[in-house]
GUNU-762183 format. One record per residue (C-alpha): residue number from 0; residue in three letters; x, y, z. Coordinates in nm, 2 decimals, always signed. Layout:
BEGIN
<node nr="NUM" rest="Ala" px="X" py="Y" pz="Z"/>
...
END
This chain:
BEGIN
<node nr="0" rest="Met" px="+1.73" py="+0.83" pz="-0.63"/>
<node nr="1" rest="Ser" px="+1.56" py="+0.87" pz="-0.31"/>
<node nr="2" rest="Thr" px="+1.71" py="+0.81" pz="+0.04"/>
<node nr="3" rest="Arg" px="+1.40" py="+0.70" pz="+0.19"/>
<node nr="4" rest="Gln" px="+1.39" py="+0.32" pz="+0.28"/>
<node nr="5" rest="Phe" px="+1.25" py="+0.13" pz="-0.01"/>
<node nr="6" rest="Phe" px="+0.91" py="-0.03" pz="+0.06"/>
<node nr="7" rest="Val" px="+0.75" py="-0.32" pz="-0.13"/>
<node nr="8" rest="Gly" px="+0.40" py="-0.48" pz="-0.03"/>
<node nr="9" rest="Gly" px="+0.24" py="-0.78" pz="-0.16"/>
<node nr="10" rest="Asn" px="-0.13" py="-0.78" pz="-0.17"/>
<node nr="11" rest="Trp" px="-0.25" py="-1.13" pz="-0.20"/>
<node nr="12" rest="Lys" px="-0.64" py="-1.02" pz="-0.24"/>
<node nr="13" rest="Leu" px="-0.85" py="-1.37" pz="-0.25"/>
<node nr="14" rest="Asn" px="-0.54" py="-1.57" pz="-0.30"/>
<node nr="15" rest="Pro" px="-0.39" py="-1.81" pz="-0.20"/>
<node nr="16" rest="Thr" px="-0.68" py="-2.05" pz="-0.16"/>
<node nr="17" rest="Ser" px="-0.55" py="-2.23" pz="+0.16"/>
<node nr="18" rest="Val" px="-0.34" py="-2.19" pz="+0.46"/>
<node nr="19" rest="Gly" px="-0.09" py="-2.44" pz="+0.32"/>
<node nr="20" rest="Lys" px="-0.05" py="-2.23" pz="+0.00"/>
<node nr="21" rest="Ala" px="+0.00" py="-1.92" pz="+0.22"/>
<node nr="22" rest="Lys" px="+0.29" py="-2.10" pz="+0.44"/>
<node nr="23" rest="Glu" px="+0.45" py="-2.21" pz="+0.13"/>
<node nr="24" rest="Leu" px="+0.48" py="-1.86" pz="-0.02"/>
<node nr="25" rest="Val" px="+0.59" py="-1.73" pz="+0.32"/>
<node nr="26" rest="Glu" px="+0.85" py="-2.00" pz="+0.33"/>
<node nr="27" rest="Ala" px="+1.00" py="-1.90" pz="+0.00"/>
<node nr="28" rest="Leu" px="+1.04" py="-1.54" pz="+0.12"/>
<node nr="29" rest="Asn" px="+1.20" py="-1.67" pz="+0.44"/>
<node nr="30" rest="Lys" px="+1.45" py="-1.85" pz="+0.25"/>
<node nr="31" rest="Ala" px="+1.50" py="-1.58" pz="-0.02"/>
<node nr="32" rest="Glu" px="+1.81" py="-1.33" pz="-0.02"/>
<node nr="33" rest="Leu" px="+1.63" py="-0.99" pz="+0.00"/>
<node nr="34" rest="Asp" px="+1.76" py="-0.64" pz="-0.03"/>
<node nr="35" rest="Pro" px="+1.83" py="-0.53" pz="+0.32"/>
<node nr="36" rest="Asn" px="+1.75" py="-0.19" pz="+0.24"/>
<node nr="37" rest="Thr" px="+1.40" py="-0.28" pz="+0.15"/>
<node nr="38" rest="Glu" px="+1.11" py="-0.31" pz="+0.39"/>
<node nr="39" rest="Val" px="+0.88" py="-0.60" pz="+0.28"/>
<node nr="40" rest="Val" px="+0.53" py="-0.62" pz="+0.39"/>
<node nr="41" rest="Ile" px="+0.28" py="-0.90" pz="+0.28"/>
<node nr="42" rest="Ala" px="-0.11" py="-0.86" pz="+0.32"/>
<node nr="43" rest="Pro" px="-0.29" py="-1.19" pz="+0.27"/>
<node nr="44" rest="Pro" px="-0.67" py="-1.21" pz="+0.31"/>
<node nr="45" rest="Ser" px="-0.79" py="-1.18" pz="+0.69"/>
<node nr="46" rest="Leu" px="-0.85" py="-1.53" pz="+0.74"/>
<node nr="47" rest="Tyr" px="-0.47" py="-1.60" pz="+0.68"/>
<node nr="48" rest="Leu" px="-0.34" py="-1.32" pz="+0.89"/>
<node nr="49" rest="Ile" px="-0.25" py="-1.50" pz="+1.18"/>
<node nr="50" rest="Pro" px="-0.12" py="-1.82" pz="+1.02"/>
<node nr="51" rest="Val" px="+0.09" py="-1.60" pz="+0.80"/>
<node nr="52" rest="Arg" px="+0.21" py="-1.40" pz="+1.09"/>
<node nr="53" rest="Asp" px="+0.32" py="-1.73" pz="+1.27"/>
<node nr="54" rest="Ala" px="+0.50" py="-1.83" pz="+0.96"/>
<node nr="55" rest="Val" px="+0.72" py="-1.53" pz="+0.90"/>
<node nr="56" rest="Ser" px="+1.06" py="-1.58" pz="+1.04"/>
<node nr="57" rest="Asn" px="+1.26" py="-1.33" pz="+0.83"/>
<node nr="58" rest="Lys" px="+1.27" py="-1.02" pz="+1.06"/>
<node nr="59" rest="Gln" px="+1.27" py="-0.79" pz="+0.73"/>
<node nr="60" rest="Ile" px="+0.92" py="-0.90" pz="+0.66"/>
<node nr="61" rest="Thr" px="+0.60" py="-0.78" pz="+0.82"/>
<node nr="62" rest="Val" px="+0.24" py="-0.85" pz="+0.77"/>
<node nr="63" rest="Ser" px="-0.05" py="-0.61" pz="+0.67"/>
<node nr="64" rest="Ala" px="-0.44" py="-0.64" pz="+0.69"/>
<node nr="65" rest="Gln" px="-0.62" py="-0.56" pz="+0.39"/>
<node nr="66" rest="Asn" px="-0.89" py="-0.33" pz="+0.53"/>
<node nr="67" rest="Ala" px="-1.02" py="-0.23" pz="+0.86"/>
<node nr="68" rest="Tyr" px="-1.36" py="-0.07" pz="+0.98"/>
<node nr="69" rest="Tyr" px="-1.34" py="+0.27" pz="+1.15"/>
<node nr="70" rest="Lys" px="-1.56" py="+0.15" pz="+1.46"/>
<node nr="71" rest="Glu" px="-1.36" py="-0.01" pz="+1.74"/>
<node nr="72" rest="Ser" px="-1.69" py="-0.25" pz="+1.82"/>
<node nr="73" rest="Gly" px="-2.03" py="-0.27" pz="+1.74"/>
<node nr="74" rest="Ala" px="-2.28" py="-0.46" pz="+1.54"/>
<node nr="75" rest="Phe" px="-2.07" py="-0.47" pz="+1.22"/>
<node nr="76" rest="Thr" px="-2.11" py="-0.83" pz="+1.11"/>
<node nr="77" rest="Gly" px="-1.79" py="-0.93" pz="+0.87"/>
<node nr="78" rest="Glu" px="-1.60" py="-0.62" pz="+0.97"/>
<node nr="79" rest="Ile" px="-1.25" py="-0.61" pz="+1.15"/>
<node nr="80" rest="Ser" px="-1.13" py="-0.35" pz="+1.39"/>
<node nr="81" rest="Ser" px="-0.79" py="-0.16" pz="+1.36"/>
<node nr="82" rest="Ser" px="-0.80" py="-0.26" pz="+1.74"/>
<node nr="83" rest="Gln" px="-0.83" py="-0.62" pz="+1.69"/>
<node nr="84" rest="Ile" px="-0.57" py="-0.62" pz="+1.40"/>
<node nr="85" rest="Lys" px="-0.32" py="-0.43" pz="+1.63"/>
<node nr="86" rest="Glu" px="-0.40" py="-0.68" pz="+1.93"/>
<node nr="87" rest="Ala" px="-0.30" py="-0.98" pz="+1.68"/>
<node nr="88" rest="Gly" px="+0.02" py="-0.84" pz="+1.63"/>
<node nr="89" rest="Ile" px="-0.04" py="-0.74" pz="+1.27"/>
<node nr="90" rest="Pro" px="+0.16" py="-0.38" pz="+1.23"/>
<node nr="91" rest="Tyr" px="+0.00" py="-0.26" pz="+0.91"/>
<node nr="92" rest="Val" px="-0.32" py="-0.22" pz="+0.73"/>
<node nr="93" rest="Ile" px="-0.41" py="-0.13" pz="+0.36"/>
<node nr="94" rest="Leu" px="-0.67" py="+0.13" pz="+0.34"/>
<node nr="95" rest="Gly" px="-0.86" py="+0.31" pz="+0.02"/>
<node nr="96" rest="His" px="-0.74" py="+0.05" pz="-0.21"/>
<node nr="97" rest="Ser" px="-0.91" py="+0.10" pz="-0.54"/>
<node nr="98" rest="Glu" px="-1.12" py="-0.19" pz="-0.51"/>
<node nr="99" rest="Arg" px="-1.27" py="-0.07" pz="-0.19"/>
<node nr="100" rest="Arg" px="-1.34" py="+0.27" pz="-0.36"/>
<node nr="101" rest="Thr" px="-1.48" py="+0.14" pz="-0.68"/>
<node nr="102" rest="Ile" px="-1.65" py="-0.20" pz="-0.58"/>
<node nr="103" rest="Phe" px="-1.76" py="-0.11" pz="-0.25"/>
<node nr="104" rest="His" px="-1.81" py="+0.26" pz="-0.30"/>
<node nr="105" rest="Glu" px="-1.61" py="+0.38" pz="-0.01"/>
<node nr="106" rest="Thr" px="-1.58" py="+0.76" pz="-0.03"/>
<node nr="107" rest="Asn" px="-1.28" py="+0.98" pz="+0.06"/>
<node nr="108" rest="Glu" px="-1.43" py="+1.07" pz="+0.39"/>
<node nr="109" rest="Val" px="-1.50" py="+0.69" pz="+0.50"/>
<node nr="110" rest="Val" px="-1.12" py="+0.62" pz="+0.38"/>
<node nr="111" rest="Ala" px="-1.01" py="+0.92" pz="+0.60"/>
<node nr="112" rest="Leu" px="-1.21" py="+0.79" pz="+0.91"/>
<node nr="113" rest="Lys" px="-1.06" py="+0.44" pz="+0.87"/>
<node nr="114" rest="Thr" px="-0.73" py="+0.61" pz="+0.83"/>
<node nr="115" rest="Arg" px="-0.78" py="+0.79" pz="+1.18"/>
<node nr="116" rest="Ala" px="-0.90" py="+0.48" pz="+1.34"/>
<node nr="117" rest="Ala" px="-0.59" py="+0.28" pz="+1.24"/>
<node nr="118" rest="Leu" px="-0.37" py="+0.56" pz="+1.35"/>
<node nr="119" rest="Asp" px="-0.51" py="+0.58" pz="+1.66"/>
<node nr="120" rest="Ala" px="-0.52" py="+0.19" pz="+1.73"/>
<node nr="121" rest="Gly" px="-0.10" py="+0.21" pz="+1.68"/>
<node nr="122" rest="Leu" px="-0.15" py="+0.07" pz="+1.33"/>
<node nr="123" rest="Lys" px="+0.07" py="+0.20" pz="+1.02"/>
<node nr="124" rest="Val" px="-0.14" py="+0.27" pz="+0.72"/>
<node nr="125" rest="Ile" px="-0.07" py="+0.19" pz="+0.35"/>
<node nr="126" rest="Leu" px="-0.31" py="+0.47" pz="+0.20"/>
<node nr="127" rest="Cys" px="-0.40" py="+0.40" pz="-0.14"/>
<node nr="128" rest="Ile" px="-0.50" py="+0.69" pz="-0.41"/>
<node nr="129" rest="Gly" px="-0.56" py="+0.68" pz="-0.77"/>
<node nr="130" rest="Glu" px="-0.79" py="+0.77" pz="-1.07"/>
<node nr="131" rest="Thr" px="-0.98" py="+0.58" pz="-1.33"/>
<node nr="132" rest="Leu" px="-0.91" py="+0.58" pz="-1.69"/>
<node nr="133" rest="Val" px="-1.17" py="+0.81" pz="-1.76"/>
<node nr="134" rest="Gln" px="-1.03" py="+1.05" pz="-1.52"/>
<node nr="135" rest="Arg" px="-0.67" py="+0.99" pz="-1.66"/>
<node nr="136" rest="Glu" px="-0.79" py="+1.07" pz="-2.01"/>
<node nr="137" rest="Gly" px="-1.00" py="+1.38" pz="-1.86"/>
<node nr="138" rest="Gly" px="-0.66" py="+1.53" pz="-1.72"/>
<node nr="139" rest="Glu" px="-0.82" py="+1.47" pz="-1.38"/>
<node nr="140" rest="Thr" px="-0.53" py="+1.26" pz="-1.22"/>
<node nr="141" rest="Thr" px="-0.40" py="+1.54" pz="-0.99"/>
<node nr="142" rest="Lys" px="-0.74" py="+1.68" pz="-0.89"/>
<node nr="143" rest="Val" px="-0.86" py="+1.33" pz="-0.78"/>
<node nr="144" rest="Cys" px="-0.55" py="+1.22" pz="-0.60"/>
<node nr="145" rest="Glu" px="-0.55" py="+1.56" pz="-0.42"/>
<node nr="146" rest="Gly" px="-0.93" py="+1.50" pz="-0.32"/>
<node nr="147" rest="Gln" px="-0.85" py="+1.18" pz="-0.19"/>
<node nr="148" rest="Leu" px="-0.56" py="+1.30" pz="+0.03"/>
<node nr="149" rest="Ser" px="-0.74" py="+1.61" pz="+0.14"/>
<node nr="150" rest="Ala" px="-0.98" py="+1.38" pz="+0.33"/>
<node nr="151" rest="Val" px="-0.68" py="+1.21" pz="+0.50"/>
<node nr="152" rest="Val" px="-0.53" py="+1.56" pz="+0.59"/>
<node nr="153" rest="Lys" px="-0.82" py="+1.67" pz="+0.76"/>
<node nr="154" rest="Gln" px="-0.84" py="+1.37" pz="+0.97"/>
<node nr="155" rest="Thr" px="-0.46" py="+1.38" pz="+1.07"/>
<node nr="156" rest="Lys" px="-0.18" py="+1.59" pz="+1.23"/>
<node nr="157" rest="Pro" px="+0.15" py="+1.62" pz="+1.07"/>
<node nr="158" rest="Glu" px="+0.31" py="+1.38" pz="+1.29"/>
<node nr="159" rest="Asp" px="+0.08" py="+1.09" pz="+1.20"/>
<node nr="160" rest="Trp" px="+0.26" py="+1.10" pz="+0.84"/>
<node nr="161" rest="Ser" px="+0.56" py="+0.92" pz="+0.99"/>
<node nr="162" rest="Asn" px="+0.30" py="+0.60" pz="+0.98"/>
<node nr="163" rest="Ile" px="+0.17" py="+0.65" pz="+0.66"/>
<node nr="164" rest="Val" px="+0.29" py="+0.51" pz="+0.34"/>
<node nr="165" rest="Ile" px="+0.10" py="+0.64" pz="+0.03"/>
<node nr="166" rest="Ala" px="+0.03" py="+0.43" pz="-0.26"/>
<node nr="167" rest="Tyr" px="-0.05" py="+0.56" pz="-0.59"/>
<node nr="168" rest="Glu" px="-0.23" py="+0.30" pz="-0.80"/>
<node nr="169" rest="Pro" px="-0.39" py="+0.40" pz="-1.12"/>
<node nr="170" rest="Val" px="-0.72" py="+0.20" pz="-1.14"/>
<node nr="171" rest="Trp" px="-0.69" py="+0.16" pz="-1.50"/>
<node nr="172" rest="Ala" px="-0.32" py="-0.02" pz="-1.44"/>
<node nr="173" rest="Ile" px="-0.46" py="-0.27" pz="-1.16"/>
<node nr="174" rest="Gly" px="-0.50" py="-0.63" pz="-1.29"/>
<node nr="175" rest="Thr" px="-0.51" py="-0.49" pz="-1.65"/>
<node nr="176" rest="Gly" px="-0.15" py="-0.56" pz="-1.76"/>
<node nr="177" rest="Lys" px="-0.11" py="-0.20" pz="-1.81"/>
<node nr="178" rest="Val" px="+0.13" py="+0.01" pz="-1.63"/>
<node nr="179" rest="Ala" px="+0.18" py="+0.39" pz="-1.63"/>
<node nr="180" rest="Thr" px="+0.51" py="+0.48" pz="-1.78"/>
<node nr="181" rest="Thr" px="+0.78" py="+0.56" pz="-1.57"/>
<node nr="182" rest="Ala" px="+0.74" py="+0.95" pz="-1.67"/>
<node nr="183" rest="Gln" px="+0.38" py="+0.91" pz="-1.58"/>
<node nr="184" rest="Ala" px="+0.41" py="+0.77" pz="-1.25"/>
<node nr="185" rest="Gln" px="+0.72" py="+0.98" pz="-1.15"/>
<node nr="186" rest="Glu" px="+0.50" py="+1.29" pz="-1.25"/>
<node nr="187" rest="Thr" px="+0.22" py="+1.20" pz="-1.03"/>
<node nr="188" rest="His" px="+0.43" py="+1.10" pz="-0.73"/>
<node nr="189" rest="Val" px="+0.58" py="+1.45" pz="-0.77"/>
<node nr="190" rest="Asp" px="+0.25" py="+1.61" pz="-0.75"/>
<node nr="191" rest="Val" px="+0.15" py="+1.40" pz="-0.43"/>
<node nr="192" rest="Arg" px="+0.44" py="+1.56" pz="-0.29"/>
<node nr="193" rest="Ala" px="+0.37" py="+1.90" pz="-0.41"/>
<node nr="194" rest="Tyr" px="+0.01" py="+1.87" pz="-0.24"/>
<node nr="195" rest="Leu" px="+0.15" py="+1.73" pz="+0.07"/>
<node nr="196" rest="Ser" px="+0.41" py="+2.03" pz="+0.09"/>
<node nr="197" rest="Thr" px="+0.14" py="+2.29" pz="+0.09"/>
<node nr="198" rest="Ala" px="-0.11" py="+2.09" pz="+0.28"/>
<node nr="199" rest="Val" px="+0.08" py="+1.95" pz="+0.56"/>
<node nr="200" rest="Ser" px="+0.45" py="+2.06" pz="+0.55"/>
<node nr="201" rest="Thr" px="+0.76" py="+2.02" pz="+0.33"/>
<node nr="202" rest="Thr" px="+0.90" py="+1.78" pz="+0.59"/>
<node nr="203" rest="Val" px="+0.61" py="+1.54" pz="+0.55"/>
<node nr="204" rest="Ala" px="+0.62" py="+1.58" pz="+0.18"/>
<node nr="205" rest="Ser" px="+1.01" py="+1.51" pz="+0.16"/>
<node nr="206" rest="Glu" px="+0.98" py="+1.20" pz="+0.42"/>
<node nr="207" rest="Thr" px="+0.67" py="+1.01" pz="+0.33"/>
<node nr="208" rest="Arg" px="+0.72" py="+0.70" pz="+0.13"/>
<node nr="209" rest="Val" px="+0.53" py="+0.71" pz="-0.20"/>
<node nr="210" rest="Ile" px="+0.49" py="+0.38" pz="-0.38"/>
<node nr="211" rest="Tyr" px="+0.35" py="+0.28" pz="-0.71"/>
<node nr="212" rest="Gly" px="+0.09" py="+0.01" pz="-0.75"/>
<node nr="213" rest="Gly" px="-0.04" py="-0.11" pz="-1.09"/>
<node nr="214" rest="Ser" px="+0.07" py="-0.42" pz="-1.26"/>
<node nr="215" rest="Val" px="+0.42" py="-0.41" pz="-1.14"/>
<node nr="216" rest="Asn" px="+0.63" py="-0.70" pz="-1.22"/>
<node nr="217" rest="Ala" px="+0.99" py="-0.81" pz="-1.26"/>
<node nr="218" rest="Gly" px="+1.02" py="-0.69" pz="-1.60"/>
<node nr="219" rest="Asn" px="+0.92" py="-0.31" pz="-1.52"/>
<node nr="220" rest="Ala" px="+1.03" py="-0.27" pz="-1.15"/>
<node nr="221" rest="Lys" px="+1.37" py="-0.18" pz="-1.21"/>
<node nr="222" rest="Asp" px="+1.29" py="+0.12" pz="-1.43"/>
<node nr="223" rest="Leu" px="+1.01" py="+0.23" pz="-1.20"/>
<node nr="224" rest="Ala" px="+1.25" py="+0.20" pz="-0.89"/>
<node nr="225" rest="Ala" px="+1.51" py="+0.43" pz="-1.04"/>
<node nr="226" rest="Gln" px="+1.28" py="+0.72" pz="-1.04"/>
<node nr="227" rest="Gln" px="+1.36" py="+0.96" pz="-0.79"/>
<node nr="228" rest="Asp" px="+1.01" py="+0.99" pz="-0.60"/>
<node nr="229" rest="Ile" px="+0.92" py="+0.63" pz="-0.63"/>
<node nr="230" rest="Asp" px="+1.00" py="+0.45" pz="-0.30"/>
<node nr="231" rest="Gly" px="+0.86" py="+0.13" pz="-0.37"/>
<node nr="232" rest="Phe" px="+0.56" py="-0.08" pz="-0.49"/>
<node nr="233" rest="Leu" px="+0.22" py="-0.23" pz="-0.39"/>
<node nr="234" rest="Val" px="+0.22" py="-0.56" pz="-0.60"/>
<node nr="235" rest="Gly" px="-0.06" py="-0.76" pz="-0.67"/>
<node nr="236" rest="Gly" px="-0.08" py="-1.09" pz="-0.88"/>
<node nr="237" rest="Ala" px="+0.32" py="-1.07" pz="-0.91"/>
<node nr="238" rest="Ser" px="+0.32" py="-1.11" pz="-0.51"/>
<node nr="239" rest="Leu" px="+0.23" py="-1.46" pz="-0.56"/>
<node nr="240" rest="Lys" px="+0.50" py="-1.57" pz="-0.81"/>
<node nr="241" rest="Pro" px="+0.88" py="-1.63" pz="-0.76"/>
<node nr="242" rest="Glu" px="+0.92" py="-1.29" pz="-0.93"/>
<node nr="243" rest="Phe" px="+0.81" py="-1.11" pz="-0.62"/>
<node nr="244" rest="Val" px="+1.17" py="-1.17" pz="-0.50"/>
<node nr="245" rest="Asp" px="+1.31" py="-0.98" pz="-0.79"/>
<node nr="246" rest="Ile" px="+1.06" py="-0.69" pz="-0.72"/>
<node nr="247" rest="Ile" px="+1.19" py="-0.65" pz="-0.39"/>
<node nr="248" rest="Asn" px="+1.55" py="-0.66" pz="-0.52"/>
<node nr="249" rest="Ala" px="+1.49" py="-0.40" pz="-0.78"/>
<node nr="250" rest="Arg" px="+1.73" py="-0.15" pz="-0.63"/>
<node nr="251" rest="Lys" px="+1.99" py="-0.40" pz="-0.56"/>
END
């Protein structure tokens, strides 16, 4: 089992539908008994970032934005800059999520620029990578993930990786109820570390936390968490349910 600190992120997407509901979810987490060896990060929609930040009282829980633009300022209506997120006291940002890549057509290069801007602003990055079902069935998983990582490697220095968490989230397993088998997830995480070892350094490959995202729930979390190279989860719909606490405590 990995000695790296376990990491569980909750991605709330377009839910909850009110500030009150968001605070209700946070209050439940504040009161929950959470594994002290797990870092917990919750990522509400941008409208709720500051109310959620203010509602968090458990020092084990921090807050993340779901996206940031790579320009610090300018005429980019609707975008939020990394410097604004940092100024608001939000320590993390999710970048490269599969929905940003597939629905909004963000390229590997754009995600890399966003990553560079976030790091320069002093944010920590949850960097998402992953393949589609067609790519998985075509045996291209490793190629796709390495391509997504390569763009970021070109924009970073080895010391930057202490502020990056990689989230492997196969597109075909997000919101579908499907989940990669423990063997599939572990295999891809090993491949990610092998690439980092060659492209950056063996230290970065060993110390970077690589988490799994893709229909994670209380039923499969323990088996996934037992894998040596799975350092946590990026949780979607289940993070809005009581079972999120069970996922956080998957290694207890």
